All heavy atoms as TSV, in Angstrom:
chain	resi	resn	atom	element	x	y	z
A	1	MET	N	N	-19.562	-54.587	18.988
A	1	MET	CA	C	-20.518	-55.593	19.250
A	1	MET	C	C	-21.511	-55.032	20.413
A	1	MET	O	O	-21.031	-54.491	21.294
A	1	MET	CB	C	-19.834	-56.934	19.779
A	1	MET	CG	C	-20.783	-57.974	20.140
A	1	MET	SD	S	-19.967	-59.582	20.382
A	1	MET	CE	C	-18.986	-59.256	21.877
A	2	LYS	N	N	-22.702	-55.395	20.221
A	2	LYS	CA	C	-23.725	-55.020	21.147
A	2	LYS	C	C	-24.377	-56.275	21.769
A	2	LYS	O	O	-24.609	-57.230	21.027
A	2	LYS	CB	C	-24.842	-54.185	20.517
A	2	LYS	CG	C	-25.905	-53.671	21.456
A	2	LYS	CD	C	-26.748	-52.686	20.906
A	2	LYS	CE	C	-27.667	-51.997	21.849
A	2	LYS	NZ	N	-28.485	-51.032	21.274
A	3	LYS	N	N	-24.415	-56.396	23.044
A	3	LYS	CA	C	-24.876	-57.540	23.703
A	3	LYS	C	C	-26.411	-57.330	24.186
A	3	LYS	O	O	-26.764	-56.271	24.678
A	3	LYS	CB	C	-24.047	-57.796	25.013
A	3	LYS	CG	C	-24.445	-59.009	25.734
A	3	LYS	CD	C	-23.511	-59.167	26.918
A	3	LYS	CE	C	-23.933	-60.469	27.718
A	3	LYS	NZ	N	-23.083	-60.555	28.994
A	4	TYR	N	N	-27.220	-58.254	23.864
A	4	TYR	CA	C	-28.682	-58.228	24.245
A	4	TYR	C	C	-28.974	-59.220	25.341
A	4	TYR	O	O	-28.333	-60.287	25.373
A	4	TYR	CB	C	-29.466	-58.538	23.008
A	4	TYR	CG	C	-29.447	-57.436	21.989
A	4	TYR	CD1	C	-28.457	-57.590	20.997
A	4	TYR	CD2	C	-30.276	-56.374	21.932
A	4	TYR	CE1	C	-28.397	-56.629	20.024
A	4	TYR	CE2	C	-30.145	-55.378	20.989
A	4	TYR	CZ	C	-29.238	-55.566	19.946
A	4	TYR	OH	O	-29.097	-54.470	19.031
A	5	ASN	N	N	-29.928	-58.921	26.187
A	5	ASN	CA	C	-30.224	-59.823	27.224
A	5	ASN	C	C	-31.700	-60.318	27.070
A	5	ASN	O	O	-32.574	-59.406	26.959
A	5	ASN	CB	C	-30.134	-59.010	28.650
A	5	ASN	CG	C	-30.276	-59.920	29.809
A	5	ASN	OD1	O	-30.607	-60.986	29.640
A	5	ASN	ND2	N	-29.996	-59.360	31.010
A	6	PHE	N	N	-31.932	-61.581	26.968
A	6	PHE	CA	C	-33.152	-62.183	26.772
A	6	PHE	C	C	-33.497	-63.168	27.956
A	6	PHE	O	O	-34.013	-64.182	27.698
A	6	PHE	CB	C	-33.248	-62.944	25.446
A	6	PHE	CG	C	-33.103	-62.004	24.243
A	6	PHE	CD1	C	-31.849	-62.004	23.543
A	6	PHE	CD2	C	-34.214	-61.199	23.812
A	6	PHE	CE1	C	-31.834	-61.225	22.444
A	6	PHE	CE2	C	-34.039	-60.442	22.712
A	6	PHE	CZ	C	-32.741	-60.379	22.056
A	7	THR	N	N	-33.330	-62.714	29.155
A	7	THR	CA	C	-33.540	-63.495	30.296
A	7	THR	C	C	-35.085	-63.616	30.572
A	7	THR	O	O	-35.919	-62.775	30.210
A	7	THR	CB	C	-32.762	-63.044	31.474
A	7	THR	OG1	O	-33.337	-61.723	31.842
A	7	THR	CG2	C	-31.363	-62.927	31.334
A	8	GLN	N	N	-35.420	-64.615	31.383
A	8	GLN	CA	C	-36.785	-64.743	31.713
A	8	GLN	C	C	-37.336	-63.633	32.463
A	8	GLN	O	O	-38.522	-63.224	32.394
A	8	GLN	CB	C	-37.048	-66.071	32.551
A	8	GLN	CG	C	-38.490	-66.259	32.943
A	8	GLN	CD	C	-38.693	-67.655	33.662
A	8	GLN	OE1	O	-37.711	-68.424	33.627
A	8	GLN	NE2	N	-39.748	-67.742	34.302
A	9	GLU	N	N	-36.468	-62.978	33.265
A	9	GLU	CA	C	-36.883	-61.822	34.112
A	9	GLU	C	C	-37.433	-60.724	33.235
A	9	GLU	O	O	-38.116	-59.823	33.699
A	9	GLU	CB	C	-35.713	-61.371	34.956
A	9	GLU	CG	C	-35.391	-62.400	36.032
A	9	GLU	CD	C	-34.565	-63.558	35.647
A	9	GLU	OE1	O	-33.809	-63.433	34.531
A	9	GLU	OE2	O	-34.707	-64.664	36.154
A	10	LEU	N	N	-37.007	-60.609	32.015
A	10	LEU	CA	C	-37.364	-59.498	31.088
A	10	LEU	C	C	-38.524	-59.929	30.263
A	10	LEU	O	O	-38.935	-59.130	29.506
A	10	LEU	CB	C	-36.101	-59.117	30.311
A	10	LEU	CG	C	-34.912	-58.511	31.053
A	10	LEU	CD1	C	-33.758	-58.244	30.135
A	10	LEU	CD2	C	-35.372	-57.234	31.899
A	11	ALA	N	N	-38.912	-61.127	30.220
A	11	ALA	CA	C	-39.959	-61.660	29.447
A	11	ALA	C	C	-41.375	-61.257	29.966
A	11	ALA	O	O	-41.480	-60.930	31.112
A	11	ALA	CB	C	-39.864	-63.204	29.269
A	12	ASN	N	N	-42.326	-61.374	29.109
A	12	ASN	CA	C	-43.761	-61.039	29.400
A	12	ASN	C	C	-44.566	-62.326	29.692
A	12	ASN	O	O	-44.254	-63.298	28.878
A	12	ASN	CB	C	-44.463	-60.353	28.327
A	12	ASN	CG	C	-43.780	-58.938	28.161
A	12	ASN	OD1	O	-43.669	-58.213	29.030
A	12	ASN	ND2	N	-43.457	-58.693	26.947
A	13	GLN	N	N	-45.289	-62.352	30.738
A	13	GLN	CA	C	-46.051	-63.590	31.025
A	13	GLN	C	C	-47.105	-63.799	29.934
A	13	GLN	O	O	-47.718	-62.805	29.474
A	13	GLN	CB	C	-46.707	-63.558	32.401
A	13	GLN	CG	C	-47.437	-64.810	32.737
A	13	GLN	CD	C	-47.831	-64.890	34.242
A	13	GLN	OE1	O	-47.713	-63.864	34.973
A	13	GLN	NE2	N	-48.245	-65.956	34.669
A	14	ILE	N	N	-47.226	-65.057	29.435
A	14	ILE	CA	C	-48.311	-65.466	28.505
A	14	ILE	C	C	-49.556	-65.670	29.219
A	14	ILE	O	O	-49.646	-66.691	29.999
A	14	ILE	CB	C	-47.811	-66.596	27.699
A	14	ILE	CG1	C	-46.522	-66.444	26.940
A	14	ILE	CG2	C	-48.960	-67.076	26.734
A	14	ILE	CD1	C	-45.970	-67.549	26.270
A	15	ASN	N	N	-50.557	-64.788	29.016
A	15	ASN	CA	C	-51.807	-64.946	29.708
A	15	ASN	C	C	-52.956	-65.507	28.910
A	15	ASN	O	O	-54.007	-65.774	29.392
A	15	ASN	CB	C	-52.224	-63.608	30.261
A	15	ASN	CG	C	-51.277	-62.999	31.312
A	15	ASN	OD1	O	-50.942	-63.714	32.179
A	15	ASN	ND2	N	-50.898	-61.782	31.150
A	16	ASN	N	N	-52.676	-65.626	27.678
A	16	ASN	CA	C	-53.725	-66.192	26.678
A	16	ASN	C	C	-53.740	-67.707	26.677
A	16	ASN	O	O	-52.825	-68.332	27.069
A	16	ASN	CB	C	-53.477	-65.692	25.236
A	16	ASN	CG	C	-53.487	-64.116	25.156
A	16	ASN	OD1	O	-54.112	-63.420	26.037
A	16	ASN	ND2	N	-52.829	-63.676	24.174
A	17	TYR	N	N	-54.835	-68.272	26.142
A	17	TYR	CA	C	-54.923	-69.657	25.919
A	17	TYR	C	C	-54.906	-70.510	27.184
A	17	TYR	O	O	-54.428	-71.700	27.104
A	17	TYR	CB	C	-53.981	-70.175	24.907
A	17	TYR	CG	C	-53.747	-69.169	23.744
A	17	TYR	CD1	C	-52.483	-68.527	23.662
A	17	TYR	CD2	C	-54.715	-68.924	22.872
A	17	TYR	CE1	C	-52.253	-67.540	22.605
A	17	TYR	CE2	C	-54.528	-67.993	21.798
A	17	TYR	CZ	C	-53.254	-67.351	21.776
A	17	TYR	OH	O	-53.027	-66.468	20.693
A	18	GLN	N	N	-55.256	-70.019	28.341
A	18	GLN	CA	C	-55.145	-70.714	29.638
A	18	GLN	C	C	-53.772	-71.193	29.907
A	18	GLN	O	O	-53.515	-72.300	30.417
A	18	GLN	CB	C	-56.192	-71.957	29.612
A	18	GLN	CG	C	-57.657	-71.369	29.533
A	18	GLN	CD	C	-58.559	-72.561	29.469
A	18	GLN	OE1	O	-58.281	-73.662	29.057
A	18	GLN	NE2	N	-59.712	-72.287	30.028
A	19	SER	N	N	-52.814	-70.340	29.490
A	19	SER	CA	C	-51.418	-70.745	29.689
A	19	SER	C	C	-51.010	-70.587	31.213
A	19	SER	O	O	-51.649	-69.815	31.858
A	19	SER	CB	C	-50.460	-69.863	28.853
A	19	SER	OG	O	-50.768	-70.073	27.542
A	20	ILE	N	N	-50.078	-71.407	31.682
A	20	ILE	CA	C	-49.614	-71.303	33.016
A	20	ILE	C	C	-48.119	-71.301	33.048
A	20	ILE	O	O	-47.444	-72.102	32.451
A	20	ILE	CB	C	-50.059	-72.657	33.745
A	20	ILE	CG1	C	-51.631	-72.771	33.793
A	20	ILE	CG2	C	-49.635	-72.665	35.153
A	20	ILE	CD1	C	-52.192	-74.105	34.187
A	21	ASP	N	N	-47.543	-70.405	33.850
A	21	ASP	CA	C	-46.060	-70.222	34.059
A	21	ASP	C	C	-45.297	-70.282	32.775
A	21	ASP	O	O	-44.319	-71.092	32.615
A	21	ASP	CB	C	-45.587	-71.441	34.999
A	21	ASP	CG	C	-46.125	-71.318	36.429
A	21	ASP	OD1	O	-46.419	-70.103	36.785
A	21	ASP	OD2	O	-46.239	-72.223	37.098
A	22	ALA	N	N	-45.688	-69.567	31.787
A	22	ALA	CA	C	-45.030	-69.417	30.497
A	22	ALA	C	C	-44.791	-67.914	30.242
A	22	ALA	O	O	-45.641	-67.138	30.495
A	22	ALA	CB	C	-45.917	-70.049	29.383
A	23	PHE	N	N	-43.576	-67.633	29.628
A	23	PHE	CA	C	-43.103	-66.307	29.433
A	23	PHE	C	C	-42.515	-66.218	28.114
A	23	PHE	O	O	-41.843	-67.042	27.638
A	23	PHE	CB	C	-42.212	-65.882	30.537
A	23	PHE	CG	C	-42.665	-66.113	31.922
A	23	PHE	CD1	C	-42.578	-67.361	32.483
A	23	PHE	CD2	C	-43.216	-65.065	32.615
A	23	PHE	CE1	C	-43.025	-67.513	33.765
A	23	PHE	CE2	C	-43.761	-65.192	33.817
A	23	PHE	CZ	C	-43.676	-66.466	34.496
A	24	TYR	N	N	-42.672	-65.065	27.432
A	24	TYR	CA	C	-42.107	-64.886	26.131
A	24	TYR	C	C	-41.533	-63.431	25.880
A	24	TYR	O	O	-41.956	-62.441	26.429
A	24	TYR	CB	C	-43.305	-64.954	25.073
A	24	TYR	CG	C	-42.934	-64.694	23.648
A	24	TYR	CD1	C	-42.346	-65.682	22.897
A	24	TYR	CD2	C	-43.163	-63.512	23.009
A	24	TYR	CE1	C	-41.972	-65.536	21.524
A	24	TYR	CE2	C	-42.702	-63.288	21.708
A	24	TYR	CZ	C	-42.165	-64.262	20.961
A	24	TYR	OH	O	-41.824	-64.147	19.689
A	25	THR	N	N	-40.417	-63.503	25.209
A	25	THR	CA	C	-39.768	-62.177	24.791
A	25	THR	C	C	-39.375	-62.307	23.306
A	25	THR	O	O	-38.763	-63.193	22.876
A	25	THR	CB	C	-38.530	-61.930	25.667
A	25	THR	OG1	O	-38.068	-60.627	25.343
A	25	THR	CG2	C	-37.438	-62.906	25.516
A	26	LYS	N	N	-39.721	-61.231	22.617
A	26	LYS	CA	C	-39.428	-61.238	21.129
A	26	LYS	C	C	-37.965	-60.910	20.890
A	26	LYS	O	O	-37.470	-60.105	21.482
A	26	LYS	CB	C	-40.376	-60.171	20.445
A	26	LYS	CG	C	-40.223	-60.207	18.947
A	26	LYS	CD	C	-41.217	-59.203	18.244
A	26	LYS	CE	C	-42.495	-59.878	18.234
A	26	LYS	NZ	N	-43.477	-59.323	17.383
A	27	ILE	N	N	-37.408	-61.576	19.896
A	27	ILE	CA	C	-36.006	-61.297	19.517
A	27	ILE	C	C	-35.988	-60.238	18.430
A	27	ILE	O	O	-35.190	-59.301	18.497
A	27	ILE	CB	C	-35.367	-62.665	19.009
A	27	ILE	CG1	C	-35.187	-63.665	20.108
A	27	ILE	CG2	C	-33.935	-62.318	18.281
A	27	ILE	CD1	C	-34.585	-64.949	19.559
A	28	MET	N	N	-36.791	-60.375	17.417
A	28	MET	CA	C	-36.731	-59.449	16.379
A	28	MET	C	C	-38.113	-59.287	15.693
A	28	MET	O	O	-38.979	-60.186	15.792
A	28	MET	CB	C	-35.765	-59.862	15.335
A	28	MET	CG	C	-36.024	-61.210	14.610
A	28	MET	SD	S	-34.761	-61.671	13.433
A	28	MET	CE	C	-35.052	-60.526	12.185
A	29	LYS	N	N	-38.211	-58.170	14.959
A	29	LYS	CA	C	-39.475	-58.029	14.110
A	29	LYS	C	C	-39.094	-58.323	12.671
A	29	LYS	O	O	-37.980	-58.124	12.180
A	29	LYS	CB	C	-39.846	-56.593	14.267
A	29	LYS	CG	C	-41.316	-56.302	13.851
A	29	LYS	CD	C	-41.673	-54.927	14.224
A	29	LYS	CE	C	-43.177	-54.738	14.336
A	29	LYS	NZ	N	-43.570	-53.544	14.778
A	30	THR	N	N	-40.032	-58.952	11.946
A	30	THR	CA	C	-39.820	-59.325	10.537
A	30	THR	C	C	-40.715	-58.647	9.613
A	30	THR	O	O	-41.684	-58.079	9.978
A	30	THR	CB	C	-39.976	-60.859	10.405
A	30	THR	OG1	O	-41.306	-61.297	10.771
A	30	THR	CG2	C	-39.010	-61.671	11.288
A	31	VAL	N	N	-40.291	-58.609	8.332
A	31	VAL	CA	C	-41.187	-58.069	7.288
A	31	VAL	C	C	-42.414	-58.815	7.170
A	31	VAL	O	O	-43.533	-58.209	7.132
A	31	VAL	CB	C	-40.324	-57.888	5.991
A	31	VAL	CG1	C	-41.390	-57.371	4.864
A	31	VAL	CG2	C	-39.195	-57.097	6.148
A	32	GLU	N	N	-42.362	-60.080	6.946
A	32	GLU	CA	C	-43.509	-60.961	6.896
A	32	GLU	C	C	-43.850	-61.358	8.300
A	32	GLU	O	O	-42.998	-61.528	9.240
A	32	GLU	CB	C	-43.232	-62.191	6.109
A	32	GLU	CG	C	-42.856	-61.996	4.599
A	32	GLU	CD	C	-44.123	-61.533	3.978
A	32	GLU	OE1	O	-45.241	-62.006	4.236
A	32	GLU	OE2	O	-43.956	-60.643	3.034
A	33	PRO	N	N	-45.134	-61.289	8.792
A	33	PRO	CA	C	-45.516	-61.763	10.096
A	33	PRO	C	C	-44.879	-63.134	10.474
A	33	PRO	O	O	-45.164	-64.059	9.817
A	33	PRO	CB	C	-47.010	-61.760	10.098
A	33	PRO	CG	C	-47.425	-60.942	8.878
A	33	PRO	CD	C	-46.278	-61.040	7.839
A	34	ALA	N	N	-44.282	-63.039	11.635
A	34	ALA	CA	C	-43.702	-64.326	12.263
A	34	ALA	C	C	-43.244	-64.005	13.656
A	34	ALA	O	O	-43.020	-62.841	14.006
A	34	ALA	CB	C	-42.455	-64.751	11.399
A	35	ASN	N	N	-43.293	-65.073	14.491
A	35	ASN	CA	C	-42.816	-64.869	15.877
A	35	ASN	C	C	-41.427	-65.537	15.998
A	35	ASN	O	O	-41.249	-66.743	15.728
A	35	ASN	CB	C	-43.735	-65.597	16.873
A	35	ASN	CG	C	-45.055	-64.723	17.067
A	35	ASN	OD1	O	-44.914	-63.496	16.953
A	35	ASN	ND2	N	-46.103	-65.335	17.448
A	36	ILE	N	N	-40.497	-64.778	16.344
A	36	ILE	CA	C	-39.139	-65.272	16.576
A	36	ILE	C	C	-38.670	-64.723	17.941
A	36	ILE	O	O	-38.610	-63.521	18.127
A	36	ILE	CB	C	-38.147	-64.732	15.473
A	36	ILE	CG1	C	-38.538	-65.381	14.146
A	36	ILE	CG2	C	-36.698	-65.299	15.800
A	36	ILE	CD1	C	-37.758	-64.757	13.056
A	37	GLY	N	N	-38.616	-65.517	18.994
A	37	GLY	CA	C	-38.305	-65.083	20.274
A	37	GLY	C	C	-37.968	-66.212	21.184
A	37	GLY	O	O	-37.941	-67.435	20.753
A	38	PHE	N	N	-37.787	-65.951	22.405
A	38	PHE	CA	C	-37.532	-66.902	23.466
A	38	PHE	C	C	-38.785	-67.161	24.281
A	38	PHE	O	O	-39.530	-66.184	24.655
A	38	PHE	CB	C	-36.439	-66.486	24.451
A	38	PHE	CG	C	-35.083	-66.421	23.837
A	38	PHE	CD1	C	-34.471	-65.292	23.395
A	38	PHE	CD2	C	-34.283	-67.646	23.890
A	38	PHE	CE1	C	-33.227	-65.354	22.825
A	38	PHE	CE2	C	-33.074	-67.684	23.383
A	38	PHE	CZ	C	-32.518	-66.546	22.822
A	39	ILE	N	N	-39.112	-68.429	24.512
A	39	ILE	CA	C	-40.218	-68.743	25.330
A	39	ILE	C	C	-39.722	-69.602	26.503
A	39	ILE	O	O	-38.867	-70.431	26.364
A	39	ILE	CB	C	-41.316	-69.587	24.551
A	39	ILE	CG1	C	-42.584	-69.696	25.398
A	39	ILE	CG2	C	-40.832	-70.845	24.031
A	39	ILE	CD1	C	-43.780	-70.189	24.659
A	40	TYR	N	N	-40.170	-69.194	27.704
A	40	TYR	CA	C	-39.697	-69.904	28.853
A	40	TYR	C	C	-40.973	-70.484	29.545
A	40	TYR	O	O	-41.946	-69.870	29.813
A	40	TYR	CB	C	-39.123	-68.870	29.886
A	40	TYR	CG	C	-37.946	-68.034	29.369
A	40	TYR	CD1	C	-38.158	-66.910	28.733
A	40	TYR	CD2	C	-36.678	-68.510	29.575
A	40	TYR	CE1	C	-37.102	-66.127	28.216
A	40	TYR	CE2	C	-35.574	-67.834	29.134
A	40	TYR	CZ	C	-35.805	-66.655	28.332
A	40	TYR	OH	O	-34.759	-65.902	27.850
A	41	ILE	N	N	-40.882	-71.812	29.732
A	41	ILE	CA	C	-41.968	-72.604	30.436
A	41	ILE	C	C	-41.406	-73.302	31.579
A	41	ILE	O	O	-40.585	-74.140	31.545
A	41	ILE	CB	C	-42.543	-73.612	29.423
A	41	ILE	CG1	C	-43.005	-72.889	28.160
A	41	ILE	CG2	C	-43.681	-74.388	30.022
A	41	ILE	CD1	C	-43.338	-73.911	27.061
A	42	GLU	N	N	-42.037	-72.764	32.825
A	42	GLU	CA	C	-41.518	-73.323	34.085
A	42	GLU	C	C	-41.939	-74.826	34.152
A	42	GLU	O	O	-42.903	-75.307	33.492
A	42	GLU	CB	C	-42.164	-72.544	35.221
A	42	GLU	CG	C	-41.804	-71.195	35.278
A	42	GLU	CD	C	-40.371	-71.071	35.884
A	42	GLU	OE1	O	-39.953	-71.916	36.630
A	42	GLU	OE2	O	-39.668	-70.071	35.527
A	43	PRO	N	N	-41.281	-75.566	35.049
A	43	PRO	CA	C	-41.768	-77.005	35.298
A	43	PRO	C	C	-43.205	-77.013	35.666
A	43	PRO	O	O	-43.593	-76.205	36.409
A	43	PRO	CB	C	-40.866	-77.480	36.382
A	43	PRO	CG	C	-39.666	-76.656	36.332
A	43	PRO	CD	C	-40.065	-75.330	35.802
A	44	GLY	N	N	-43.953	-77.863	34.923
A	44	GLY	CA	C	-45.430	-77.965	35.143
A	44	GLY	C	C	-46.210	-76.822	34.383
A	44	GLY	O	O	-47.377	-76.908	34.414
A	45	GLY	N	N	-45.519	-75.951	33.731
A	45	GLY	CA	C	-46.184	-74.875	32.956
A	45	GLY	C	C	-46.605	-75.310	31.692
A	45	GLY	O	O	-46.109	-76.427	31.144
A	46	VAL	N	N	-47.587	-74.615	31.009
A	46	VAL	CA	C	-48.043	-74.971	29.640
A	46	VAL	C	C	-48.410	-73.647	28.891
A	46	VAL	O	O	-48.618	-72.667	29.458
A	46	VAL	CB	C	-49.295	-75.853	29.727
A	46	VAL	CG1	C	-49.155	-77.201	30.448
A	46	VAL	CG2	C	-50.470	-75.073	30.458
A	47	VAL	N	N	-48.277	-73.833	27.547
A	47	VAL	CA	C	-48.903	-72.798	26.725
A	47	VAL	C	C	-50.102	-73.501	26.105
A	47	VAL	O	O	-50.050	-74.495	25.544
A	47	VAL	CB	C	-47.919	-72.441	25.571
A	47	VAL	CG1	C	-48.584	-71.491	24.623
A	47	VAL	CG2	C	-46.713	-71.842	26.076
A	48	GLY	N	N	-51.187	-72.986	26.445
A	48	GLY	CA	C	-52.502	-73.565	26.125
A	48	GLY	C	C	-52.665	-73.796	24.586
A	48	GLY	O	O	-52.114	-73.085	23.754
A	49	MET	N	N	-53.565	-74.751	24.286
A	49	MET	CA	C	-53.766	-75.115	22.858
A	49	MET	C	C	-54.411	-73.895	22.126
A	49	MET	O	O	-55.253	-73.292	22.725
A	49	MET	CB	C	-54.587	-76.351	22.796
A	49	MET	CG	C	-53.999	-77.629	23.129
A	49	MET	SD	S	-52.794	-78.141	21.867
A	49	MET	CE	C	-53.800	-78.852	20.681
A	50	HIS	N	N	-53.827	-73.667	20.926
A	50	HIS	CA	C	-54.408	-72.538	20.121
A	50	HIS	C	C	-53.774	-72.762	18.650
A	50	HIS	O	O	-52.767	-73.323	18.514
A	50	HIS	CB	C	-54.092	-71.111	20.725
A	50	HIS	CG	C	-52.739	-70.854	20.711
A	50	HIS	ND1	N	-51.763	-71.308	21.652
A	50	HIS	CD2	C	-51.927	-69.984	19.820
A	50	HIS	CE1	C	-50.525	-70.863	21.435
A	50	HIS	NE2	N	-50.650	-69.999	20.280
A	51	GLU	N	N	-54.482	-72.124	17.731
A	51	GLU	CA	C	-53.966	-72.108	16.394
A	51	GLU	C	C	-52.933	-70.908	16.302
A	51	GLU	O	O	-53.377	-69.908	16.646
A	51	GLU	CB	C	-55.087	-72.035	15.330
A	51	GLU	CG	C	-54.523	-72.116	13.981
A	51	GLU	CD	C	-55.700	-72.160	12.825
A	51	GLU	OE1	O	-56.781	-72.682	13.291
A	51	GLU	OE2	O	-55.453	-71.667	11.815
A	52	ALA	N	N	-51.757	-71.210	15.833
A	52	ALA	CA	C	-50.817	-70.107	15.777
A	52	ALA	C	C	-51.291	-69.107	14.705
A	52	ALA	O	O	-51.535	-69.508	13.493
A	52	ALA	CB	C	-49.476	-70.593	15.402
A	53	PRO	N	N	-51.303	-67.743	14.982
A	53	PRO	CA	C	-51.703	-66.817	14.056
A	53	PRO	C	C	-50.725	-66.476	12.920
A	53	PRO	O	O	-51.082	-66.047	11.837
A	53	PRO	CB	C	-52.009	-65.576	14.821
A	53	PRO	CG	C	-51.170	-65.766	16.121
A	53	PRO	CD	C	-51.193	-67.256	16.323
A	54	VAL	N	N	-49.445	-66.887	13.238
A	54	VAL	CA	C	-48.372	-66.575	12.267
A	54	VAL	C	C	-47.389	-67.722	12.438
A	54	VAL	O	O	-47.341	-68.424	13.466
A	54	VAL	CB	C	-47.645	-65.144	12.545
A	54	VAL	CG1	C	-48.613	-64.026	12.285
A	54	VAL	CG2	C	-47.079	-65.159	13.916
A	55	PRO	N	N	-46.432	-67.878	11.490
A	55	PRO	CA	C	-45.450	-68.973	11.563
A	55	PRO	C	C	-44.538	-68.673	12.836
A	55	PRO	O	O	-44.341	-67.502	13.148
A	55	PRO	CB	C	-44.532	-68.783	10.416
A	55	PRO	CG	C	-45.557	-68.197	9.306
A	55	PRO	CD	C	-46.378	-67.248	10.152
A	56	GLN	N	N	-44.232	-69.752	13.569
A	56	GLN	CA	C	-43.383	-69.718	14.738
A	56	GLN	C	C	-42.162	-70.615	14.728
A	56	GLN	O	O	-42.293	-71.650	13.999
A	56	GLN	CB	C	-44.216	-70.040	15.998
A	56	GLN	CG	C	-45.453	-69.126	16.157
A	56	GLN	CD	C	-46.305	-69.448	17.295
A	56	GLN	OE1	O	-46.250	-70.671	17.777
A	56	GLN	NE2	N	-47.160	-68.598	17.786
A	57	LEU	N	N	-41.176	-70.229	15.392
A	57	LEU	CA	C	-39.942	-71.039	15.445
A	57	LEU	C	C	-39.654	-71.294	16.971
A	57	LEU	O	O	-39.546	-70.383	17.737
A	57	LEU	CB	C	-38.758	-70.481	14.846
A	57	LEU	CG	C	-37.433	-71.158	15.010
A	57	LEU	CD1	C	-37.438	-72.559	14.363
A	57	LEU	CD2	C	-36.265	-70.347	14.429
A	58	PHE	N	N	-39.628	-72.558	17.453
A	58	PHE	CA	C	-39.357	-72.867	18.802
A	58	PHE	C	C	-38.035	-73.727	18.798
A	58	PHE	O	O	-37.907	-74.706	18.101
A	58	PHE	CB	C	-40.419	-73.746	19.461
A	58	PHE	CG	C	-41.664	-72.913	19.709
A	58	PHE	CD1	C	-42.817	-73.109	18.867
A	58	PHE	CD2	C	-41.813	-72.024	20.744
A	58	PHE	CE1	C	-43.926	-72.425	18.981
A	58	PHE	CE2	C	-42.874	-71.263	20.896
A	58	PHE	CZ	C	-44.023	-71.439	20.035
A	59	ILE	N	N	-37.125	-73.256	19.655
A	59	ILE	CA	C	-35.834	-74.029	19.773
A	59	ILE	C	C	-35.714	-74.335	21.223
A	59	ILE	O	O	-35.588	-73.451	22.080
A	59	ILE	CB	C	-34.625	-73.182	19.315
A	59	ILE	CG1	C	-34.801	-72.843	17.857
A	59	ILE	CG2	C	-33.335	-73.988	19.520
A	59	ILE	CD1	C	-33.754	-71.945	17.367
A	60	VAL	N	N	-35.743	-75.592	21.634
A	60	VAL	CA	C	-35.589	-76.032	22.980
A	60	VAL	C	C	-34.023	-76.057	23.351
A	60	VAL	O	O	-33.270	-76.620	22.697
A	60	VAL	CB	C	-36.207	-77.425	23.223
A	60	VAL	CG1	C	-35.906	-77.929	24.640
A	60	VAL	CG2	C	-37.576	-77.512	22.861
A	61	ILE	N	N	-33.660	-75.204	24.429
A	61	ILE	CA	C	-32.236	-75.164	24.841
A	61	ILE	C	C	-32.043	-75.887	26.125
A	61	ILE	O	O	-30.909	-76.033	26.504
A	61	ILE	CB	C	-31.839	-73.681	24.825
A	61	ILE	CG1	C	-32.633	-72.809	25.741
A	61	ILE	CG2	C	-31.800	-73.212	23.463
A	61	ILE	CD1	C	-32.116	-71.467	25.974
A	62	GLN	N	N	-33.086	-76.152	26.870
A	62	GLN	CA	C	-32.863	-76.907	28.195
A	62	GLN	C	C	-34.232	-77.430	28.516
A	62	GLN	O	O	-35.321	-76.899	28.215
A	62	GLN	CB	C	-32.454	-75.806	29.216
A	62	GLN	CG	C	-32.299	-76.488	30.580
A	62	GLN	CD	C	-31.690	-75.477	31.628
A	62	GLN	OE1	O	-31.456	-74.329	31.249
A	62	GLN	NE2	N	-31.598	-75.876	32.821
A	63	GLY	N	N	-34.228	-78.528	29.227
A	63	GLY	CA	C	-35.460	-79.177	29.718
A	63	GLY	C	C	-35.241	-80.514	30.345
A	63	GLY	O	O	-34.132	-81.017	30.436
A	64	LEU	N	N	-36.295	-81.041	30.893
A	64	LEU	CA	C	-36.250	-82.387	31.499
A	64	LEU	C	C	-37.187	-83.305	30.787
A	64	LEU	O	O	-38.176	-82.901	30.248
A	64	LEU	CB	C	-36.721	-82.239	32.995
A	64	LEU	CG	C	-35.924	-81.275	33.897
A	64	LEU	CD1	C	-36.585	-81.048	35.232
A	64	LEU	CD2	C	-34.529	-81.696	34.143
A	65	ARG	N	N	-36.928	-84.520	30.889
A	65	ARG	CA	C	-37.725	-85.530	30.267
A	65	ARG	C	C	-38.793	-85.929	31.203
A	65	ARG	O	O	-38.622	-85.975	32.316
A	65	ARG	CB	C	-36.819	-86.739	29.806
A	65	ARG	CG	C	-35.909	-86.330	28.739
A	65	ARG	CD	C	-35.028	-87.471	28.341
A	65	ARG	NE	N	-35.795	-88.553	27.891
A	65	ARG	CZ	C	-35.250	-89.473	27.168
A	65	ARG	NH1	N	-34.123	-89.383	26.685
A	65	ARG	NH2	N	-35.890	-90.627	26.874
């Protein structure tokens, strides 16, 4: 078994779309263009509005209401 680390510290800051305090790390590459990865958004952070260039999957694993 191989263990992978996808912590925020290893993620890249999202600088596009006027994003604030948002970070992304890709999990895998696919044959068809798609984004599959972890996105970290700090409290008060945002990923700016934009049309997604490829299909994306977001799974919320923690957050505040």
